N, C-alpha and C positions, 0 to 999 in steps of 0.2 A: 541531529542525525540526518543524513541524506535519505530521500524517499526511496531510492533504489536499494539501499542497504536495509531500510526498514522492511520493505516488502519481502526481502530474502530472510531476514532474521525472524520475522513473524510467520514465515512459511506460507504467505499468501501466494507468492510466486516461488517456484522451486530454486531458481538460480538468479544471481544478480544480473547476469547478462540478459536474461529474459525481462527483468524489470527495467533495465536500461533501454532495451528495444521498445518496450511498451510505452515508455515515456517519450522516446524519440518519435514514435508514430502518433502521438497525441491521444493515447488511450488512457492516460492517467491524469486526473485533475485533483488539486488540493484546494478546498474552499471555493470551488467553482471555476478555478483557473487551470488551464493546461500547464503542466510543469515539465522541466527538464530533469534528467536523472540526478542532478546535483542539488535540486531544490531542498531546502531545509524544512523539516517538519517538527511539530511540537505537540504535546498533549492537548487534546481538544480539537485538533484539525480534522476536517471531514474530507475523506479521500474517496474518489470514485474511480473504478477501473472498468473499462468496457472490453468485453470479449466478443468473439464472433457470435456466440450463442446467447449473449445477454451481458450482464454486468453485476457489479457488487458495489455497495456504498457502506462505508464504515467510519467510525470515530476512533481516533487514536486515544487509548486509555493510559498507556505507559510507553516509555522509550528506554530500551536496554540494549547494550552492545551484544550480549549473548544470552540466550535462554535455552532451556531444554525443550525437546520436542513437545512434551505434554504441557508445557507452560506457555507455548507460543500464542495460543488463542487468548491468553489473558492480556495481551498487548493492545487488543482492539475489540470493538463491539460492532457487530453488523447491524446496520439500521435500515437496510433495504437491498433488494435484489431485483434485477430486470430479466425478463425472459424474452 
């Protein structure tokens, strides 16, 4: 699955266009490397997202095309935050 789609499906970012913009601006990295929106992700990858107010780091636990809102957080495990 593409990283931009995963960020939307998992509801880490609300819209896919926001995920694409974040990737294009170098705010998203997978396993320590900045990625483009089309980068492929898999279970076990470590993703970091930088925001203006900090950031979040998480491990991908599952990859699904569609999930219900209350199940979205089961796709990842947060392993760190930055303030």
